[in-house]
C-alpha positions in Angstrom: 98.6 49.0 -321.2 98.1 45.8 -319.3 98.4 47.6 -315.8 96.1 50.3 -317.1 93.6 47.7 -317.9 93.8 46.2 -314.7 93.5 49.5 -313.0 90.5 50.2 -314.9 88.8 46.8 -314.1 89.6 47.3 -310.5 88.1 50.8 -310.5 85.0 49.4 -312.0 84.8 46.7 -309.5 85.1 49.1 -306.7 82.5 51.4 -308.1 80.1 48.2 -308.6 80.7 47.1 -305.0 80.1 50.9 -303.8 76.8 51.0 -305.8 75.7 47.6 -304.4 76.5 48.9 -300.9 74.3 51.9 -301.5 71.3 50.2 -303.1 70.3 48.0 -300.1 70.3 51.2 -297.9 68.0 53.0 -300.4 65.9 49.8 -300.7 65.4 49.7 -296.9 64.6 53.3 -296.7 62.0 53.0 -299.5 60.5 50.0 -297.8 60.2 51.6 -294.4 58.6 54.7 -296.1 56.4 52.4 -298.0 55.3 50.4 -294.8 54.9 53.2 -292.5 53.1 55.9 -294.4 50.0 53.6 -295.4 49.8 52.3 -291.8 49.4 56.0 -290.4 46.8 56.6 -293.2 44.7 53.4 -292.5 44.6 54.3 -288.8 43.2 57.7 -289.5 40.9 56.8 -292.2 39.3 53.5 -290.8 37.0 53.8 -287.7 37.6 51.5 -284.8 35.3 49.8 -282.3 31.7 50.6 -282.0 31.8 53.3 -284.6 32.2 50.4 -287.3 29.1 48.9 -286.1 27.2 52.2 -286.2 28.3 52.9 -289.6 27.0 49.7 -290.8 23.7 50.1 -289.1 23.3 53.5 -290.5 23.8 52.1 -293.9 21.4 49.4 -293.2 18.7 51.8 -292.1 19.3 54.0 -295.2 18.7 51.0 -297.3 15.5 49.9 -295.4 14.2 53.6 -295.6 14.9 53.7 -299.3 13.1 50.3 -299.9 9.9 51.5 -297.9 9.9 54.6 -300.0 10.2 52.8 -303.1 7.4 50.3 -302.2 5.1 53.2 -301.0 5.6 54.8 -304.3 4.4 51.6 -306.1 1.4 50.9 -303.9 -0.8 53.2 -301.8 -0.6 51.7 -298.6 -1.9 54.3 -296.4 -5.7 53.3 -296.8 -4.7 49.6 -296.3 -2.8 50.8 -292.9 -5.9 52.7 -291.8 -8.1 50.1 -292.6 -6.3 47.8 -290.3 -5.3 50.2 -287.7 -8.4 52.1 -287.0 -10.4 49.1 -285.8 -7.6 48.1 -283.5 -7.5 51.6 -282.1 -11.3 51.5 -281.5 -11.1 48.2 -279.9 -8.4 49.3 -277.5 -10.2 52.5 -276.8 -13.7 50.9 -275.9 -11.9 48.0 -273.9 -10.1 50.5 -271.7 -12.2 53.3 -270.8 -10.6 55.4 -268.2 -13.3 57.5 -266.2 -12.6 60.5 -264.2 -12.9 59.7 -260.4 -14.6 63.0 -259.3 -18.0 63.5 -257.5 -20.1 66.6 -257.4 -23.0 65.7 -255.2 -24.9 62.7 -253.8 -25.0 60.7 -257.0 -21.1 60.1 -256.6 -22.1 57.6 -254.0 -23.8 55.5 -256.8 -20.7 56.0 -258.8 -18.6 54.5 -256.2 -20.8 51.4 -255.9 -20.1 50.6 -259.7 -16.4 50.3 -258.8 -16.9 48.2 -255.8 -16.6 44.3 -256.0 -20.4 43.7 -256.3 -20.7 45.3 -259.7 -16.9 45.4 -260.6 -16.8 47.8 -263.5 -13.1 47.0 -264.2 -14.1 43.5 -265.6 -15.8 45.3 -268.3 -12.7 47.5 -269.0 -13.8 50.6 -267.1 -11.2 52.2 -265.0 -11.6 54.9 -262.5 -8.6 57.5 -262.4 -8.1 60.6 -260.6 -6.0 62.6 -263.2 -8.1 64.3 -266.1 -5.1 63.9 -268.4 -5.3 60.1 -268.7 -9.1 59.8 -268.6 -11.6 59.9 -271.7 -15.0 59.8 -269.9 -16.2 62.8 -267.7 -19.1 61.7 -265.4 -21.0 64.7 -264.2 -23.0 63.4 -261.1 -24.4 66.3 -259.3 -25.6 69.8 -259.7 -23.4 72.4 -261.3 -23.2 75.8 -259.6 -21.9 79.0 -261.4 -18.8 78.7 -259.3 -18.2 75.2 -260.1 -18.8 75.8 -264.1 -15.2 77.0 -264.9 -13.6 74.1 -262.8 -15.8 71.5 -264.7 -14.8 73.0 -267.9 -11.1 73.2 -267.1 -11.3 69.3 -266.2 -12.9 68.5 -269.6 -10.4 70.7 -271.5 -7.5 69.0 -269.6 -8.7 65.5 -271.0 -7.1 64.2 -274.1 -9.1 63.5 -277.4 -11.1 61.4 -277.8 -13.4 62.1 -274.8 -17.0 61.6 -273.8 -19.3 63.0 -271.1 -22.0 61.2 -269.1 -24.7 63.2 -267.3 -25.8 61.2 -264.3 -29.0 62.2 -262.3 -31.5 64.9 -262.5 -29.3 67.5 -261.2 -26.7 67.0 -263.9 -29.5 66.9 -266.6 -31.6 69.8 -265.8 -30.6 71.3 -262.5 -32.8 68.8 -260.3 -34.7 70.5 -257.5 -32.5 73.7 -257.8 -33.3 74.1 -261.4 -34.8 77.7 -260.7 -32.0 78.7 -258.2 -30.0 81.9 -258.9 -26.7 80.0 -258.8 -27.4 76.5 -260.4 -26.8 75.9 -264.1 -29.8 74.4 -266.0 -27.8 71.3 -267.0 -24.2 69.8 -267.8 -24.9 70.3 -271.5 -24.6 74.1 -271.1 -21.0 73.6 -270.1 -19.6 70.6 -271.9 -21.2 68.4 -274.8 -23.1 65.4 -273.3 -23.1 62.0 -274.9 -25.4 60.0 -272.5 -28.0 61.0 -270.0 -29.1 58.8 -267.1 -32.3 59.9 -265.5 -33.2 59.3 -261.9 -32.7 60.9 -258.5 -30.7 59.1 -257.8 -30.1 56.6 -260.6 -29.1 53.1 -259.4 -25.6 51.8 -259.9 -26.9 49.4 -262.4 -28.0 52.3 -264.6 -24.6 53.9 -264.6 -23.1 50.3 -265.5 -25.6 50.0 -268.4 -24.8 53.5 -269.5 -21.0 52.6 -269.6 -21.9 49.6 -271.7 -23.8 51.9 -274.1 -20.9 54.1 -274.3 -18.7 51.2 -275.3 -21.1 50.4 -278.0 -21.2 53.8 -279.2 -17.4 53.9 -279.4 -17.5 50.6 -281.4 -20.2 51.8 -284.0 -18.9 55.4 -284.5 -15.0 54.7 -284.0 -12.7 56.9 -282.3 -12.4 60.6 -283.1 -8.7 61.0 -282.1 -7.5 61.3 -285.6 -5.3 58.2 -285.5 -4.5 58.0 -289.2 -1.5 57.4 -291.3 -0.7 60.3 -293.6 
């Protein structure tokens, strides 16, 4: 009986030792699995490097857009923006008049004098440029033949809006001495819309400078027609 009890107690002790020996191994394996699996998932899920900054910037932009939309829904800010912006656009337009540097006849000499140091049209914000795609003033300074008519119209069409036209001299206004010729147009207004006429044959450079000043006043009074509006 005693030996049997001892045997039983020894058996239970050996079983307990075997269970204790297996438990740490199971714990180690569970800890490894618990440590390794989340690390791999975090590396795959979380972005690294600049992508984290970009993601945060995208969120910030989305919040700002939502805030602006919310404010625009409460207050109609479009008329306010147009009221502030359009005078600014008009001021910048009249203070930086780009005139097309092209000449048709002898009045082009007077046009050249306006850009020389004596009158210096650039001090008034009038700049002469050779490309029609960057100009807003077309200066017709000579007679217009039927062959020149489509070329002049092409130059006018290539100019961006808003744009204005100045007819300089009798030839550009009414054909001049060749008004009854078979190949001369009776005036620039038959080809393009004219805003300012400068009479004379030839008109003096001061007259052209005065016309440019009147054009700037016209822009200030009427405003630009480029349609620069919000909404």
